[in-house]
N, C-alpha and C positions, 0 to 999 in steps of 0.2 A: 505573622509577628505577633510575639505576646509581649505585654509589658514585663519590665524586668523582675518586679516584685513577685508576679506569678511564677516567673521562670525560676527564680531563687528558691522559692516555697518547694516547687515541684522536684527540683533537682538536689535538694538536700538528703543527706543520708540521715535517716530518721534519729538513729541513736546518738548522732552528732548535733542535734538540732540546736541545742543551748550555746553552740560554740560559733555559730556563723555570726557575720555581721548583721545587726538589727537594722535592716534597710528600712524597713517601715517606720520604725521609731524615729530614726534620723531624718527620713523624709518630712515627717510630720513637724520635727522640730524647725526644719528649715522654713517650712510655711509659718510656723508659729513666729520665728525670727522676723520673717517677712511683715507680718501683721503688726508685730510690736514696734518696729522701725516706723511704719508708716503711721503708728498712732503716737509716736514719740515716746514711746515708754523706754526704749533700748537705744543706745549708741551702736555705731558699727565696730567700734573697738572691743567692746564688751561681747558682741555677737562672734567676732573673730576668735576672741580668748576661749569663750565659752564652747564653741564649735571645735576648735583645734583640741581643747582637752577631752571632749566626748569622742573625737576620732582617736585619739591616743589610748583612751580606755578599750574602745573596741578592738584596735589593733592588737594591744598588749593581750586581751583574752584569746584572740585568734591564734597569735604567735606562741604563747605559752602552751595551749592545746597542742598545737603542732609540734612543739618540742617533745612533749609528753609521748605523743605518738611516734616520733622518731624514735625515742627510746625504748618504746615497746618492739618496734621492728628491728632495732639494733641488738636487742637480747635475743630475738628469734633467730637473726643472721648468725650470732655468736653460738647458740645451740647447733645450729645446722653445719657450722664450721668444725665443731669438734666430731661431729658425724663424720664429716668429709675427710679430717685428718685420719680417723680408724679405718675408713675405706682405701686410702692410699697404701694401707700396709697390706690388706687383704682385698683386693677389688671383689665387689660382688654385684654384676650386671642388674640385678633386679632391685637392689639397695640403691645403687647409683640412678636409677630411673626414679624410684621415689624420692631420692634426695633432690634431684633436679625439678621434680614436681613440687616439692615443699618449697624450693626457692622461688619458683613461679607464682605460689600461693603468696609468698611474701610481696612479690613483686606487684600481683593484682592488688594487694592491700596497700602497696605504696601508690598506685595508680589513684585510688580513692583518696589519699591524702594529699597529693598533687592536685587532684580535682578540687578538694576542699581549698586548697591555697588559691587556686584559679578563681573559683568562682567568688570568694572572698576579695581577690584583687579587683575583679571586674565591678563588685558591688561598690567598694572603696572609690573606684575611678568613677563611677556613675554618680555616687553622692556628691563627690566633689564638683563634678560638672553640674549637677543640679543646683548646688550652692553658688556655682559660678554664675549660672544664669539669672539667678536672681540678685546677686550682688556685685559681679564682675569677675571673670575667669582668671584674674591675676592669682586669685587664692590658691588654685591649685598649683601653680608653678611655686608659689612661696613655700606651701606645707610639704610638697614633695622633696624639694631641694634641702629644705631645712631638716626635715626629719632623716631622709635618705644618706645625707652626707656627716651626720652626727655620729661620733664613736659608738655610742649606745643605742643607735637607731634599732628600732624593731622592723622597720622597713627593709633592712637590709636582708632580712629572711626572705622577703619577696624578691627584692632585686638580685641577690647574690646565691640566695638558696645553697649556700655551702653545705650545711647539714644534710638536706635532701640530696644534693648532689653525691654525697659520700655515701648514703644508702644505695643510690642508684650504681654507684661504682663498685659497691661491694657485691651486689646481687649480680650485675653483670660479669664481673670478674669470675665470681664461682660457677656461674651457668658456663662461662668459656671454657673453665677448667674441666668441668665434666662433659663437655661435648668431645664426641669421638671424632678425632681427626687422624686417619690412618694409624690408629693405636697409640698417639702419643698424646700427652697434656701438654698444651700450648697456653702460655699467658697472653692476654690481651696486650699487656705492656711490651712483650717481646715482639710480637708480629701484629701490629694494630691494623695492618692492611688487609688482615683475614678477616673478614665480616662474620659475625655471630649471627647465626639464622636463628632467631628466637622472637617472636611476636611480642612477648612480653617485654624484653629489652627494648625493641623498637618503640612500643607504646610508650614506655618510661621515658626514653630519650626525647620523644616527640613532645611529651608533656613537660619535662624540663625544659625543652627550647620555646615553649610558649610562655615560660614563666621568665624569660631573659628580659633584661632591661632593654627599653625599646629606642633609648636615645643614641643611635648608632648611625653611622654614614649610610647602610644600606637602607636602613627606615627613612632616614631623612631624605635621601634622593627619591624613594619611592612615594613621598608625599608629594612631590613635584607634580605627579599625574593626577592628583586629586582623585584618587579610585579609593573610595571608602567601602569599609567592610561590616559585616554583621557580627553581633555577638551570638555565640553559642549555636553554631548551625547544627542542625541534626544530623544523624549519621547518615539519613536518607540524602539531605541535601548535599552532603560531601560527596557521596556517591554519584549523584547526579554531575557534579562539577568533573569528576574523574571521566565520567562518560562522555561529557561534552569537550573534553581537553584533547588537544592533538598538538604534539610539540613541534612538528613543521610547520602547522599553521600559525603557531605563536611566533616562530621565526619570521614567516611571511610577513606578519602585521607589522614586526619590529623592522624588517627591510623596508616597508612601506614607508612607516615613519622616517627611516634614516633618508631614504631617496628622496621623499618629498622636502626636507628641510635642505638637502644638497640643492634641490630644484629651486627652493626659495632663494638661496643666497649665492647661487653660481653666477648669477648675472649683476650683484651688486658693483662689482669692480668695473664692468664694461658698459652699464646701463647709460652713463651719460655719453660716451664715445658713440653708442648706438643711435642714441637720440639725434645727435649732431650729425652722423653720417645721413641720417634720413631728412636732414633739414630743420629740425627742432632745436630749441634751446638745450643746453646741458641739463638744465634744471628739471626739464620734462621728465628726466629719470625718477623722479618722485612719483609721478603718476604711472610709469612703467612698473616701477617696483610695487606700487600699493595697488595696482589693479588685481593682483593674485588675492591680496587681502581682502579687497572688496567684494570679490566672489565668494571668498571663504566665509564671510559673514553668513551667506545664504547655504552654502554647502555643507555647513557644520549641522545646520538644522535638518536639510533633508536626508543626510547621511546618518544622523543620530537616530531619526525615525525608521529609515530603511533597515538599520542593524535591529530592530526588533523583530524582523521576520528573517533576515539572512544576514550572513557575513561575506559569502563568497561572491555574490553578485554585486554588491557595490564595491568590493575590491576590483572586479573586472571592470566595472564601469569606470571607477577611477583610473586605472591603467591606461584605458582606452582614450578617455579624455585627456589626460596628461600627455599621451603620445601624440595626440591631434594639436594640443596647444603649443607643445615644444617644438613641433614640424612647422606651425604656423609662424613662431616666434623666429626661426630661423630663416624661412622664407620671406619674411618682411624685408630684408636687406635687399634681396634682388628684385622684389617687387616694388621698393622704395616707397613702402606704405607704413605710415604710422598707424592708422586703423588696424591693419593685419596684426602688427606688434602688440599692440593692446588687447585685441582679440584672443590672441595666442596666450597672452599672460592671464586674461580672464579665464580661458578654458583650464589652465593649469590651477587657478584658484577654485573652479567648479569641481575638479578632482581630488580636493583635499579630503581624505579619508580618516584624519586623525580621530574624529569621533568614533569610526568603527573599530580603530585599533584600541582605544580606550575600553569600549564596549566589551571587545573580545577578552580582555584581560579582566575585565570586572565580572563577566557573565560566565565565562568559559575556563578559565585557568584555577585550579584548585588553591584553597586557601593557603596550602602549605607552601606554595612558590609564588603565591600572588605578589608579596612583596618583592621578591626578586624580578618578577616580570614586569613590576612597576617601575623598578629602578632602570630595569633594561631599557623601558619606553623613553625614560628621561635620557639615559644615556646615548641612545640612538639618535635622539634629537640634538643632543649637544654636539656629537662627533659629526652629524649631517650639517650643521652650523659652521663647524670648523672647515670640513672638507669642502663644501661648495666655494667660498672664495680661494681656497688652495687651487682647486683643480682650473678655476678661471685663470689663476696666474700660470699654468702649466701650458695653457691653451694659446700660446703666443705664435702663431703661424698664418699663412695667408696662400691660398692655392684654390684652384678651380676644378671642378669636375662637370663637363659640360657647361652648363650655364649656371650651376649652383655655385656660390662662394663659400668658401670654408676659412674664416679667419677668427679673430678673438672675440669677435661681436656674435657671430652665427654659430661657432662650435659649441658654446654652451647649450644652445636649442638641440643641436644635432645628436651630442653626447647622451642629453637626458632623454630624448626621444628612443635612443638605442637602448639605454639603460631600461626605460619602461616597456619596451617590447621583449627584452629578456626576461625583464619580472613577470609580464603577462605570461609568457609560457611556463615559467616556474610555477606561478599561481595555478594555472590550469591543470598543470600535471600533479603538484604535490599538496594542494589544499583540500581539506576534508570539513565539508560544512557540519557544524555541530548539530548533533540530535536535538529535535524540538520536544517541548516538554510532554507533548502528546505520545511521541514515539518512546520516551523512556518510560511513561508512566504505564505503558502495556508491557513492559518487562517485569520479572519477579522482583519482589522487594522484601528486604528483611524487616522483621519486627522492629519498631523504634524504641521499644520498651526495655530492651535488653541492657541491663545495668553495665556490664563490662564493654559492650559494644560502645555504649555512651562515653564511658571513660576513655577507651582507647582509641576513639575517633573523634575527639573534643576538638574545640576550635584550635586553629594553628596560627594564632596572632600573639605578637607581644601584648604584656598587660599593663595595666594601670596607667601608663603614659601614652598608650596606643592612639593616635590619634583619629577621631571619628565623632561626629555628631550622636548623641543620644536623646534628641528631643522628643522620640516619640513615647519615652516614660511619661513625659508631662502630658502629652496629647492622649495617652490611653488611660491616664487616671483623672477620673472626675474632678477631684479636688484641686488639679493643675490645669484643667483644661479650660483655656481662655478664649479659644476660638468658637467654643458652641458647637464643634464640628464632631459628628459621629465618630466614635471610635475606629470603625472599620475604614471609613474615608480618611481619617487623619493618618492613616498608615500608607495610603495609595501615593504612587508617584505624581508629581505636578504634571497637569494635562496642557499646559500653556506656558509661554513665557511670562505672561501677565501673573499667572498663579505662582510661577518659580519665583517672581520678584516679591510678591506678597510674603514668601516665606523668608525672605532675607531680613535678618535683624540688623538694627543699626551698627553693631560692630561688623557682620559680614559686609555692609556697604562700604565701611571704612577699608575693610582688607581689599574690596575689590577697586575702589578708588586708587589705592596704592599700587596694585597691580596694573591698573591703566597707567598711572603715572611711570612706573618704572619701563614698562613697554613702549610707551610713547617717547620717553628719554633716550631708550636703546635704539629705536627706529630711526630716530633723528640722527644719532652719531653714526649708525651704520649707513643709511640711505644716501646721506649727503658726503660720505668721507671721500668719495672719488672726486666729486667737484671740488670740494672745499681743499684737498690735498694737491689737486692738479694747480687750482688758482694761486694758493699760497707757496707751495713747495715744488712744483712742477713734478710731481711723482707720476712714475710710470704706472701703468696698470698691474705689472708684477709686484711693484712695491706696495700697492694699495692691497693687493691680495694677501700678501704676507702680513701686513698690519691687520688686516681682517680675521685672517686664520689663527694670529697668535691670540686675539681677544678672544676667539671661540675655543682655543685650547686651555683657557683659563677655567671654563665652566666646571668641568669635573675636578681638578684639583681645589677649587675653592669650595666645593661642596663636600670634599673629603675634609678639609680643615674645619668648616662649619659644623659639620654633622658629627664629627667625631671629637673634636675639641670645645670649640667656642660654646655650641649649645649644651655643654655639659658644665660650662663654667658661668655663663650668665642667663638669666630668664630671657625668654624670646621677645619680650616688650622691650627690653633693653638694646638687643640686638636690632630689633626692628627699627627703633628710633634712631639709634648711632648710625645703622645703614642709610636711613633716609637723609641724615645731615651730612653723610658722605657723599651721596648722591648730588645733595644740593652744592655741595663745595665742588664736586666734579663738574658740575654744570658751570657755576660760577668761573670757574678756572678755564673753561673753553673758552670765555668771550673774548673777541679781538678788541683790547681798549688800549694797549700800549703795543706801539711799532717799533721794530718789525715783529710780526706774529711768527714765533719760532717753532721748530718740530719739536724740541723737548716740552714747550709748553702744550702744545695739541696732545702728544702722545701721553705724556703724564696725566693730564687732566682726562682724556678719553679713557685711560687705563683705570683711573679712579671712579670715574662714572660707571663703566662696565661692570668693574669687579663688585663694586657696591651695590650696584643694580643686581647682580646675581646673587649676592648674600641676601640681599632684600627678598629678592623672589623666593627663594627657599624658605626662609623664615616666615615670609607672608603666606605661603601656601600651606605650611605646616600650621599656622593658627587659624586659615580659613577651612582647613578641614576638620579642625577641632570643633569650630561654631557653626558650621554648615548643617542645615537640617537634614535628617536621615531620609527625608522624603525626596531629597535631591541627590541620593546616592545612586538611583537606578531610573529607569525610564529615558524618555526622549530628551526631557528638559532636566538635566541632571547637573549637578555642581560642576563637573568637567566643561560640559557645554557652555555654562554662564561664564566660566573663567576664560575659556577660548575667546567667547564673544568679546568680553571686555578687552582682552589683549589685541583682538583682530582689529577693534574699532579704533584703539589707539594707534595702532600702525597705520591705519587708513587716514587718520586725521593727520598724523605726522607726515606722510608722503604728500598728503594735498598741501599740507603747510609749506613744504620744501618746494613744490612747484609754484605755489602763489607767491611766495617769498622771491622765486627768481624773477618775477616781473620787476622787481625794484633794483636788480642788478646783482650780480655774483659777488660784489665787494661788500654787500650788506646781508647775503645769504646766512652768514654763519651766526650772526648775532640777532637777526630777526627770527630764525627757527629756534635758538636757544632760549628766547624771552618766554615763549609759553611753556618750554619744558620747566623754567625756574618757577613760574608763577604757579603750576600745576604741583610741582614739589613743596612749595611752601604750603600751599593748601593742604597736601596730604600731610604734611608735619603737623600743623594745626590740628587737623582732624584726629589725628592719632593722639596729640597731648590732651585733646578735649575728650576724647572717648575714654582715655585711662584715668585722667584725673577726675571725671565726673563719676567713675565708678566707687570712689573712695571718699 
């Protein structure tokens, strides 16, 4: 990895040098602001005004040059169109070939312009993030939203790129008209299903896609996976991604994610009945459910480390351990053994391969589809969460085969054991282990300095608002290096949990606290739902299953609304604080204060709590992926592992709380378990307000 300033200089088109963003000047200006504020020579309001004016001037110079170049390209296309009109009257194969090549030349020049816009957009995003790191990351949201939504905004050229899209369309249409398809000329508008086989058009379309506005549902959903991406991968790096990628292997990783989430939640509606059938209290269900999460704290680490060397072997191990764990869970009923039940759930937790699933997407899925794969990972988790309780509600039967009992308590274990056995067979047949770096380096490699290849194989991620941390720019630059760490070392992944923790800034720690809080509150709601509803409302297992499945089904629709609409209307910090307040109200409304405790109160409060927590999780992870150090984007101790550990620890503590509260009696269970949720929620709200208010 190289510092962005050097990348920008190396990738500039020489004759256009005077029109690129002056990244070096602006970086020095940020440092100057910082020193002046510390000395008391400037106030923050003056800094914001001056820096905004400087950014406006930089963007105006970039956009005016871009419009000038668009005009040049439009003139060339107009001249070529005249030649094409004359050829329609008197077709000449050789002239048609020359004309097609001339259109391709215009397309290649357009690629240069698209890359010019792209690299400037990345530079703008990076300088905004550099400013945010010094003075608070609220400024990025403010600047982008105020400029992008203004009718005279020049940022619209980056977000909407209508002019560039028109040029791309003109070149694509004319190349399609000149393409020979059984001797007829077909318009791309008449038959859009017929693909245009032209590499220049494909490259232009990919470049336009990279300039798309990044605040959309797919990108918002993908952020939940906390899979961060690098800026400006080289063509060789993209080729490596293509060599390592295998579609069926990706599907198997997503299937593993789905099955694991089903496995986690399929026992929730019946865990209290199962505990009572073995002679324990109903509230022991907290320990039964939480045993899986306890083991996951450790399995996440060794699976993450194992995935540095292999993906196939840890997935095989995961499937075998989960098969054994579910068989033990099912056999505990006939063995009349609580220890066997708990050991079975611990085995299930030891088989959690979510770290492997994340790492496969991060390391082996090409950039052009990594966002879709990340969104698929989150969607698989959400669907598994909904399907688990729903399946439990369908397993309402009771019969015996020899000495084995099959009822609502044991069938979840038998069903999941069978599912993992089928998955293991599918995995063994279809999974392809990605090639190692050593194997790929032995193959022929293309030269990395080909200009057209660099343009046509550029980064395939949205720009400007693409959420990722760029802290390496500060660490690689001597004037911003606060850690006195060598530049090479500063770009290495964290080597331990302690080192990863030291990389966390105060704002990241607040985001992890919020994540801990929401996972704790959701686990309390879900894990004790069967005990609480049975005590207060005499709900059956089927009714509890329907309630939990309905909660799970809200995950994707809520993310659609937030990712497509709400996040475009409000700043993330506003949504974050509003969601925390709604979680607080949901918890508060769930307390049993006035008798009788009614179904509408419980259901409405639970729904408010769950939906608000889902909104909060999406926005929180979006912000977390922005401020997380890039050193945590890869390696064993990555950002995804840290967030998983925070959420898992929260679930463990919540499940232990349920079991301990059970000693006070079922009548007190609800209020006793909700009280810690309320206190943690208040603490997170205070931390959020303090963090944001202290920035300005």
